[in-house]
C-alpha positions in Angstrom: 63.6 90.8 101.7 60.7 88.5 102.2 61.5 84.8 101.6 59.4 81.9 100.6 59.4 77.9 100.0 62.3 76.7 98.1 61.6 76.4 94.3 62.6 72.9 93.3 63.7 74.4 89.8 65.5 77.0 90.4 66.6 76.4 94.2 65.7 80.3 95.1 63.5 81.0 98.3 63.1 85.0 97.3 59.7 84.4 94.7 56.6 83.4 95.5 54.8 80.3 94.4 52.7 80.4 91.6 49.6 78.7 89.8 51.8 76.6 86.8 49.1 75.5 84.4 49.9 72.1 83.5 48.7 72.7 80.1 48.6 76.1 79.1 45.3 78.2 78.8 46.6 78.8 75.1 45.9 75.5 74.0 42.2 76.0 75.5 42.1 79.2 73.5 42.3 77.5 70.5 38.9 76.1 70.9 36.9 78.7 72.8 33.6 77.3 72.4 34.7 74.0 73.4 33.7 72.1 76.7 36.9 69.8 77.6 36.3 66.2 79.1 39.7 65.9 81.2 40.9 62.4 82.2 43.7 61.7 83.9 45.0 58.5 85.8 48.1 56.6 87.4 48.5 52.8 86.4 45.7 50.6 86.9 44.3 53.3 89.5 40.4 54.6 88.9 41.0 57.5 86.6 39.7 61.1 87.6 37.3 62.7 85.4 35.9 66.1 85.1 34.4 68.9 82.5 35.7 72.4 81.8 35.7 75.0 79.8 38.3 77.8 78.8 41.2 76.3 80.7 42.0 72.2 82.0 41.9 73.0 86.2 45.0 71.1 86.7 47.6 73.6 88.3 51.2 73.2 89.9 52.5 75.2 92.6 56.1 73.7 92.8 57.4 77.0 90.4 57.8 79.9 92.0 56.2 83.3 90.1 59.8 83.5 88.6 60.7 80.6 87.0 56.7 80.6 85.7 57.1 83.7 84.1 60.3 83.6 82.9 61.9 80.1 81.7 58.7 78.1 81.7 56.7 81.0 79.8 59.4 81.4 77.0 59.1 77.8 76.3 55.1 78.0 75.9 56.0 81.1 73.4 58.5 78.6 71.4 56.3 75.7 71.3 52.9 77.4 70.6 53.4 77.4 66.5 55.0 73.9 66.6 52.2 72.3 68.4 48.9 74.6 67.4 48.8 73.0 64.3 48.9 69.4 65.4 46.3 70.0 68.1 44.3 70.8 65.1 45.1 67.8 63.6 47.0 69.2 60.6 49.7 67.6 58.9 52.9 69.4 60.1 56.6 69.1 58.9 59.1 69.1 62.1 63.0 70.2 61.8 65.1 69.2 64.4 65.2 72.3 65.6 61.3 72.2 66.0 61.8 68.3 67.6 64.1 69.9 70.2 61.7 72.3 71.2 58.9 70.0 71.3 60.8 67.6 73.1 62.1 70.3 75.9 58.3 70.9 75.9 57.2 68.1 76.6 60.0 67.1 79.4 59.1 70.1 81.3 54.9 69.3 80.9 56.1 65.5 82.4 57.5 66.7 85.2 55.2 69.3 86.1 52.3 67.1 85.8 54.1 64.3 87.8 55.0 66.5 90.7 51.7 68.4 91.1 49.7 66.6 93.3 50.8 67.1 96.5 52.0 63.7 98.6 52.6 62.0 96.3 55.2 59.7 95.2 56.8 61.3 92.5 59.6 59.6 90.2 60.9 62.5 89.4 63.1 64.0 92.2 63.4 67.5 93.2 67.1 66.9 91.9 65.9 66.1 88.4 63.3 69.5 88.5 66.8 71.5 89.3 68.5 69.5 86.3 65.1 70.6 84.4 66.2 74.5 85.4 69.1 74.3 84.7 69.7 72.6 81.8 67.2 74.8 79.9 64.5 71.6 79.5 67.0 69.3 77.9 65.5 65.8 78.0 66.9 63.7 80.5 69.4 61.1 79.9 67.7 57.5 78.7 64.4 59.7 78.0 62.3 58.6 74.6 59.8 60.6 73.5 57.3 59.8 70.9 54.1 61.2 69.1 51.1 60.0 67.7 47.9 61.2 66.3 45.0 59.8 68.5 41.1 59.4 67.2 39.6 58.7 69.9 36.4 60.1 71.6 34.8 62.5 72.4 36.6 65.0 69.9 37.1 67.9 72.6 39.0 65.8 74.7 42.5 65.8 77.3 43.8 62.7 78.5 47.1 62.4 80.6 48.1 58.7 82.0 51.0 57.7 83.9 52.7 54.5 84.3 55.5 53.0 86.3 57.5 50.2 86.4 60.4 48.5 88.5 62.6 45.9 88.2 65.4 44.3 86.7 66.0 42.5 83.4 65.6 39.1 83.1 68.9 36.8 83.7 71.6 37.2 84.4 71.1 40.0 86.0 68.1 39.1 88.0 69.7 38.9 91.7 72.4 41.9 91.3 70.8 45.8 92.5 73.4 47.3 90.0 70.7 46.5 87.3 67.6 47.8 89.0 65.4 50.1 87.0 62.9 52.2 87.6 61.2 53.8 84.4 58.1 56.4 84.1 55.8 57.3 81.4 53.4 59.9 80.8 51.0 60.0 77.9 48.9 63.2 77.2 46.8 63.4 74.2 45.4 66.9 73.4 42.5 66.5 70.4 43.9 64.4 67.9 47.5 65.0 69.4 49.3 62.6 71.8 52.8 62.6 73.1 54.6 60.0 75.4 57.3 60.7 77.3 59.4 58.0 78.8 62.1 58.4 81.2 64.4 55.3 82.9 66.5 55.5 85.9 69.2 53.3 85.8 72.1 53.3 88.0 74.9 55.8 87.0 77.7 53.1 86.4 75.1 51.8 83.4 75.0 55.4 82.2 78.5 55.2 81.4 78.2 52.6 78.9 75.9 54.5 76.5 72.7 55.4 75.9 70.0 52.5 77.0 68.4 50.7 74.0 65.0 50.1 73.9 63.6 47.2 72.0 60.0 48.3 70.8 57.2 46.4 69.1 57.1 46.6 65.2 53.4 47.3 66.2 54.3 50.9 66.4 56.3 51.4 63.6 53.5 52.9 61.7 51.9 54.7 64.6 54.4 56.3 66.3 57.1 58.9 65.7 60.3 59.6 67.9 61.2 62.8 68.3 64.0 62.2 70.7 66.6 61.1 70.6 67.0 63.8 67.8 67.3 61.9 64.4 65.9 62.9 60.9 63.3 65.5 60.0 59.9 64.0 60.1 56.0 64.4 59.7 53.5 64.2 61.6 50.8 62.4 61.7 51.8 59.1 61.5 50.3 57.0 58.8 48.0 55.0 61.1 45.9 56.5 63.9 45.8 55.4 67.6 41.9 54.4 68.1 40.6 54.3 72.3 42.2 50.8 72.2 45.6 51.1 70.6 45.5 54.4 72.8 45.3 52.5 76.2 47.9 49.7 74.7 50.2 52.9 74.3 49.5 54.1 77.9 50.6 50.6 79.0 53.4 49.1 77.0 56.3 50.3 79.5 55.1 47.3 81.6 54.3 45.0 78.9 56.2 42.4 76.7 55.9 44.8 73.7 59.3 46.8 75.3 62.4 45.1 76.0 64.8 47.1 78.5 
């Protein structure tokens, strides 16, 4: 039997590497005549901007063919009837079951996006990728997932941005390594649908104390919807859409006074 590089998700080497689309082609096919403007960036680094048609030009070779064709493909099929109306800008009621599917898809998408560039300093480690596989793509401990409506321009656009934050909370914990934190946020905008996945890495002794508490500024109350951790049924979009300025503030809020960790 031929062997291939070990897949970081299933930890097996009997399936050849594949090209997993960071955003599936079915999304582009919802708008067959669109020319997409794709923008991706990490923190304050200069963004990479390009245009494309029929697909989004972003792939990862981390998953093996079996992972790509099985659990990842199955997750895309489950999320499509939930996600497609929101991409078209249609008001959508989300049950708890639908929020969970969307949260699982969002988590998978954030991990694949973070690890898709070779020789990059990843936030999600190989062990995180395997945990994603074994947990059926459940969101990680100390994660939060938010939705918004984005009314920026141009209308046919994909925006993918990452923000990272490291350090310790304010005193009295400044000099205690137990309280050292690493935080990662992936923010995607697909036409009018916007999504943000936040994940915090902290010492396992602190995780035993229960879920982390995030202090979110009141500014976001009518502009975003939290779908993870699960709460109640919700209706998308929020009352106030994000324009370009508030979207930029949303992207960077995890390293600003908007958020108290």
